[in-house]
KESE-60867 format. One record per residue (C-alpha): residue number from 1; x, y, z; residue in three letters. Coordinates in nm, 2 decimals. Each point is the difference from the previous one (the first is absolute). Example, Ala and Ser with C-alpha at 12.3 -4.5 7.8 and 13.67 -1.06 7.14 Angstrom:
# residues 2
i;px;py;pz;aa
1;1.23;-0.45;0.78;ALA
2;0.14;0.34;-0.07;SER
END
This chain:
# residues 307
i;px;py;pz;aa
1;-0.08;-1.99;-1.03;MET
2;-0.11;-0.04;0.36;ARG
3;0.04;0.32;0.19;ILE
4;-0.06;0.05;0.37;ILE
5;-0.08;0.36;0.11;ILE
6;0.02;0.10;0.37;THR
7;-0.21;0.31;0.05;GLY
8;-0.21;-0.12;-0.29;GLY
9;-0.31;0.19;0.12;THR
10;0.16;0.34;0.00;GLY
11;-0.01;0.26;-0.28;LEU
12;0.31;-0.12;-0.18;ILE
13;-0.05;-0.37;0.08;GLY
14;-0.35;0.00;-0.14;GLN
15;0.10;0.17;-0.32;ALA
16;0.30;-0.23;-0.04;LEU
17;-0.21;-0.31;0.07;ALA
18;-0.26;0.11;-0.26;ALA
19;0.26;0.06;-0.27;SER
20;0.17;-0.33;0.05;LEU
21;-0.33;-0.20;0.03;ALA
22;-0.13;0.17;-0.32;ALA
23;0.30;-0.15;-0.18;ASP
24;-0.08;-0.35;0.13;GLY
25;0.26;-0.02;0.28;HIS
26;-0.07;-0.19;0.32;ASP
27;-0.02;0.28;0.26;VAL
28;-0.02;-0.07;0.38;ILE
29;-0.07;0.30;0.22;ALA
30;0.08;-0.03;0.37;LEU
31;-0.23;0.18;0.24;SER
32;-0.04;0.02;0.38;ARG
33;-0.38;0.04;-0.04;SER
34;-0.20;-0.18;-0.27;LEU
35;-0.27;0.27;0.05;ALA
36;0.23;0.25;-0.17;GLN
37;0.04;-0.20;-0.32;THR
38;-0.33;0.10;-0.17;SER
39;0.17;0.24;-0.24;GLY
40;0.23;-0.27;-0.15;LEU
41;-0.07;-0.10;-0.36;PRO
42;-0.12;-0.34;-0.11;ALA
43;0.28;-0.25;-0.04;GLY
44;0.20;0.12;0.31;VAL
45;0.03;-0.25;0.28;ARG
46;0.00;0.13;0.35;VAL
47;0.18;-0.17;0.28;GLU
48;0.00;0.11;0.36;ARG
49;0.32;0.08;0.19;TRP
50;0.10;0.15;0.33;ASP
51;0.25;0.25;-0.17;ALA
52;0.27;-0.13;0.23;ARG
53;0.08;-0.36;-0.09;THR
54;-0.03;-0.24;-0.29;ALA
55;-0.26;-0.21;0.19;ASP
56;-0.28;-0.11;-0.22;GLY
57;0.14;0.14;-0.33;TRP
58;0.37;-0.08;-0.01;GLY
59;-0.05;-0.31;-0.21;HIS
60;-0.13;0.22;-0.29;LEU
61;0.35;0.14;-0.04;ALA
62;0.13;-0.34;-0.10;ASP
63;0.04;0.03;-0.38;GLY
64;-0.16;0.35;-0.02;ALA
65;0.14;0.23;-0.26;ASP
66;-0.01;0.32;0.21;ALA
67;-0.09;0.14;0.34;ILE
68;-0.08;0.37;0.00;VAL
69;0.02;0.14;0.35;ASN
70;-0.22;0.31;0.03;LEU
71;-0.13;-0.05;0.36;ALA
72;0.03;0.27;0.26;GLY
73;-0.21;0.24;0.21;ALA
74;-0.10;0.32;-0.17;THR
75;0.22;0.31;0.05;ILE
76;-0.30;0.22;-0.09;GLY
77;-0.11;0.07;0.36;GLN
78;0.14;0.20;0.29;ARG
79;0.33;-0.15;0.11;TRP
80;-0.07;-0.06;0.37;THR
81;0.26;-0.21;0.19;VAL
82;-0.23;-0.30;-0.04;GLU
83;-0.06;0.05;-0.37;HIS
84;0.37;0.05;-0.07;LYS
85;0.06;-0.33;0.17;ARG
86;-0.27;-0.16;-0.21;ALA
87;0.15;0.14;-0.32;ILE
88;0.34;-0.14;0.07;ARG
89;-0.11;-0.33;0.16;ASP
90;-0.25;-0.09;-0.27;SER
91;0.26;0.03;-0.27;ARG
92;0.27;-0.19;0.18;LEU
93;-0.24;-0.28;0.11;ASN
94;-0.12;-0.04;-0.36;ALA
95;0.36;-0.01;-0.13;GLY
96;0.09;-0.27;0.25;ARG
97;-0.31;-0.21;-0.10;ALA
98;0.11;0.02;-0.37;VAL
99;0.35;-0.12;0.09;VAL
100;-0.14;-0.28;0.21;GLU
101;-0.22;-0.12;-0.30;ALA
102;0.29;0.02;-0.24;VAL
103;0.23;-0.19;0.24;GLU
104;-0.26;-0.28;0.03;GLN
105;-0.06;-0.03;-0.37;ALA
106;0.17;-0.30;-0.17;ARG
107;-0.02;0.18;-0.34;VAL
108;0.08;0.36;0.07;LYS
109;-0.20;0.29;-0.15;PRO
110;0.19;0.16;-0.29;ARG
111;-0.04;0.35;0.14;VAL
112;-0.11;0.20;0.30;VAL
113;-0.11;0.36;-0.07;VAL
114;0.03;0.20;0.32;GLN
115;-0.20;0.32;0.04;ALA
116;0.16;0.32;0.14;SER
117;-0.05;0.37;-0.05;GLY
118;0.16;0.31;-0.14;ILE
119;0.00;0.12;0.37;GLY
120;0.31;-0.23;0.02;TYR
121;0.21;0.30;-0.09;TYR
122;-0.13;0.25;0.25;GLY
123;-0.01;0.37;-0.07;PRO
124;0.27;0.10;-0.25;HIS
125;-0.11;0.33;-0.14;GLY
126;0.07;0.03;-0.37;ASP
127;0.26;-0.28;-0.01;GLU
128;-0.07;-0.25;-0.28;LEU
129;-0.05;-0.34;0.15;LEU
130;0.08;-0.31;-0.20;ALA
131;-0.01;-0.34;0.17;GLU
132;0.36;0.02;0.13;ASP
133;-0.08;0.31;0.22;ALA
134;0.04;-0.06;0.37;PRO
135;-0.30;-0.05;0.23;PRO
136;-0.14;0.27;0.22;GLY
137;0.02;0.01;0.38;ASP
138;-0.36;0.09;0.06;ASP
139;-0.28;-0.24;0.10;PHE
140;-0.09;-0.10;-0.35;LEU
141;0.36;-0.04;-0.11;GLY
142;0.09;-0.22;0.29;ARG
143;-0.31;-0.20;-0.04;THR
144;0.05;-0.05;-0.37;ALA
145;0.36;-0.13;0.06;VAL
146;-0.13;-0.26;0.24;GLU
147;-0.30;-0.08;-0.22;TRP
148;0.22;-0.06;-0.31;GLU
149;0.24;-0.22;0.21;ALA
150;-0.28;-0.21;0.14;SER
151;0.00;-0.23;-0.31;THR
152;0.37;0.02;-0.08;ALA
153;0.06;-0.35;0.14;PRO
154;-0.18;-0.16;-0.30;VAL
155;0.30;0.09;-0.22;GLU
156;0.21;-0.26;0.20;ALA
157;-0.24;-0.26;-0.15;PHE
158;0.07;0.11;-0.35;GLY
159;-0.32;0.20;-0.04;VAL
160;0.02;0.32;-0.21;ARG
161;-0.13;0.30;0.20;ARG
162;-0.11;0.34;-0.13;ALA
163;-0.10;0.29;0.22;VAL
164;-0.27;0.24;-0.11;ALA
165;0.04;0.35;0.15;ARG
166;-0.35;0.14;-0.08;THR
167;-0.10;0.36;-0.03;ALA
168;-0.35;0.14;0.07;VAL
169;-0.23;-0.22;-0.21;VAL
170;-0.25;0.20;-0.21;LEU
171;-0.34;-0.18;0.03;SER
172;-0.35;0.11;0.09;LEU
173;-0.08;-0.34;0.14;GLU
174;0.19;0.05;0.33;GLY
175;0.33;0.10;0.15;GLY
176;0.09;0.36;0.08;SER
177;-0.06;0.16;-0.34;PHE
178;-0.38;0.05;0.03;PRO
179;0.07;0.19;0.32;LEU
180;0.25;0.22;-0.18;MET
181;-0.26;0.09;-0.26;LEU
182;-0.28;0.07;0.26;LEU
183;0.10;0.37;0.07;PRO
184;-0.01;0.07;-0.38;PHE
185;-0.34;-0.16;-0.03;ARG
186;-0.11;0.24;0.27;LEU
187;0.15;0.30;-0.18;PHE
188;0.26;0.04;0.27;ALA
189;0.31;-0.17;-0.15;GLY
190;0.35;0.12;-0.01;GLY
191;0.37;-0.08;0.09;PRO
192;0.11;-0.12;0.34;PHE
193;0.27;0.20;0.17;GLY
194;0.24;0.19;-0.23;ASN
195;-0.11;-0.24;-0.29;GLY
196;0.36;-0.06;-0.10;ARG
197;0.02;-0.35;0.13;GLN
198;-0.01;-0.28;-0.26;TRP
199;-0.31;-0.22;-0.06;PHE
200;0.10;-0.35;-0.11;PRO
201;-0.29;-0.18;-0.16;TRP
202;-0.09;-0.30;-0.22;ILE
203;-0.33;-0.08;-0.17;HIS
204;-0.16;-0.33;0.13;ILE
205;0.02;-0.15;-0.35;ALA
206;0.38;0.06;-0.02;ASP
207;0.04;-0.13;0.36;GLN
208;-0.16;-0.33;-0.10;VAL
209;0.20;-0.03;-0.32;GLN
210;0.32;0.09;0.19;ALA
211;-0.06;-0.28;0.26;LEU
212;-0.07;-0.24;-0.28;ARG
213;0.32;0.11;-0.17;PHE
214;0.19;-0.08;0.32;LEU
215;-0.17;-0.34;0.02;ILE
216;0.07;-0.10;-0.36;GLU
217;0.34;0.16;-0.08;ASN
218;0.29;-0.23;0.11;GLN
219;0.24;0.30;0.01;ALA
220;-0.21;0.18;0.26;ALA
221;0.20;-0.03;0.33;ASN
222;0.03;0.25;0.29;GLY
223;-0.18;0.33;0.04;PRO
224;-0.22;0.18;-0.25;PHE
225;-0.16;0.34;0.03;ASN
226;-0.36;-0.04;-0.12;LEU
227;-0.06;0.37;-0.07;VAL
228;-0.10;0.18;-0.32;SER
229;0.28;0.18;-0.18;PRO
230;-0.24;0.30;-0.02;GLY
231;0.05;0.09;0.36;ILE
232;-0.11;0.36;0.10;LEU
233;0.01;0.23;0.30;THR
234;-0.30;0.05;0.23;ASN
235;-0.05;0.34;-0.16;ASN
236;-0.02;-0.15;-0.34;ALA
237;-0.22;-0.28;0.13;PHE
238;-0.26;0.25;0.13;ALA
239;0.00;0.19;-0.33;LYS
240;-0.04;-0.31;-0.20;SER
241;-0.29;-0.13;0.21;VAL
242;-0.17;0.34;-0.02;GLY
243;0.05;0.01;-0.37;ARG
244;-0.13;-0.35;-0.07;VAL
245;-0.29;0.02;0.24;MET
246;-0.09;0.36;-0.07;GLY
247;0.04;0.10;0.36;ARG
248;0.19;0.28;0.18;PRO
249;0.35;-0.10;0.12;ALA
250;0.12;0.30;0.20;PHE
251;-0.11;-0.08;0.35;PHE
252;0.35;-0.07;0.14;ARG
253;0.00;-0.20;0.32;VAL
254;0.26;0.13;0.24;PRO
255;0.24;-0.26;0.13;ALA
256;-0.11;0.03;0.37;PHE
257;-0.35;-0.11;-0.09;ALA
258;0.08;-0.36;-0.10;PRO
259;0.26;-0.02;0.27;ARG
260;-0.26;0.10;0.26;LEU
261;-0.27;-0.24;-0.15;ALA
262;0.22;-0.30;-0.09;LEU
263;0.31;0.03;0.22;GLY
264;0.30;-0.19;-0.14;GLU
265;-0.21;-0.15;-0.28;MET
266;-0.01;0.35;-0.15;ALA
267;0.34;-0.08;-0.15;SER
268;-0.19;-0.19;-0.27;LEU
269;-0.14;0.33;-0.13;LEU
270;0.28;0.24;0.08;LEU
271;0.31;-0.21;-0.09;ASP
272;0.06;-0.16;-0.34;GLY
273;0.25;-0.20;-0.19;GLN
274;0.13;0.09;-0.35;ASN
275;0.02;-0.37;-0.09;ALA
276;0.06;-0.13;-0.35;VAL
277;-0.08;-0.35;-0.13;PRO
278;0.36;-0.05;-0.13;GLN
279;0.02;-0.38;0.03;ARG
280;-0.35;-0.06;-0.15;LEU
281;0.08;0.21;-0.30;LEU
282;0.34;-0.16;-0.03;GLY
283;-0.16;-0.34;-0.04;LEU
284;-0.24;0.13;-0.26;GLY
285;-0.32;0.06;0.19;PHE
286;-0.24;0.24;-0.17;THR
287;-0.23;0.22;0.20;PHE
288;-0.35;0.04;-0.15;ARG
289;-0.06;0.31;0.21;PHE
290;0.31;0.22;0.02;ALA
291;-0.17;0.33;0.04;GLU
292;-0.22;0.09;0.29;PHE
293;-0.27;0.19;-0.20;ASP
294;-0.05;-0.31;-0.22;THR
295;-0.02;-0.23;0.30;ALA
296;-0.25;0.21;0.18;LEU
297;-0.22;0.04;-0.30;ARG
298;0.00;-0.38;-0.05;ASP
299;-0.11;-0.06;0.36;LEU
300;-0.28;0.26;-0.02;LEU
301;-0.13;-0.13;-0.33;ARG
302;-0.02;-0.35;0.13;LYS
303;-0.17;0.12;0.31;SER
304;-0.27;0.18;-0.21;ILE
305;-0.04;-0.30;-0.23;ASP
306;-0.06;-0.23;0.29;SER
307;-0.29;0.21;0.14;HIS
END
């Protein structure tokens, strides 16, 4: 297969590109800066793009098997007015570029996999959230609604479209998870706020396999929660990390502290979604890492083995 990945130099994009290339697929990663592509595996082609249009790369969509749209500015820094605009605009611009490329293609791609996040649902307390739950009315919820809709026009061209609402990705190679582990490494870990908020997560290996499942499964249409079925509360998360790492886990961080330090972005730590992968499981997807302890042990073991 020929697969185009926007955001191919990010944590998820690199892992997905490596998995596909290892199986002999033709993988094209789009990047705004060729200087950021040093971590990509052999066999992955890199093409430059402006993250706004199909200029210079749109011809690659002609006859491609899939476009996986992962591009977007990180949500893992303080949400100033300027950065909130960058979060939203980068996602909508990338979506429009994908639609432009598909529109120009004589032979349309078979599928577009559109990234999104569990933050789509907003804060819902303990409510169980399958894919048919309504979106939230907070910043992440409103942004996710627009993000998902940005590539919806490709369906009018007969292109199958799947939306991947991703949880916190467990990886020690990047993303937010290493920062979550840092207090525990410093013997100062513990829950955030009251600790009763849900912590939706997915191991990077399952994230990659779920994206490949959405690419390859002809029945995969619409939204999918990419979240482990072994979801746990922030209290349970802290206890599990302490247990696996052999560190104390009782230094509770009061809610005012992240709100003071991070502003609106503190919602990432203090709010959670009790999301379930109902549609993935319904199509027969099997999670390799369904329990948090097992997932964390796997990551730590691989980290030790690589050093």
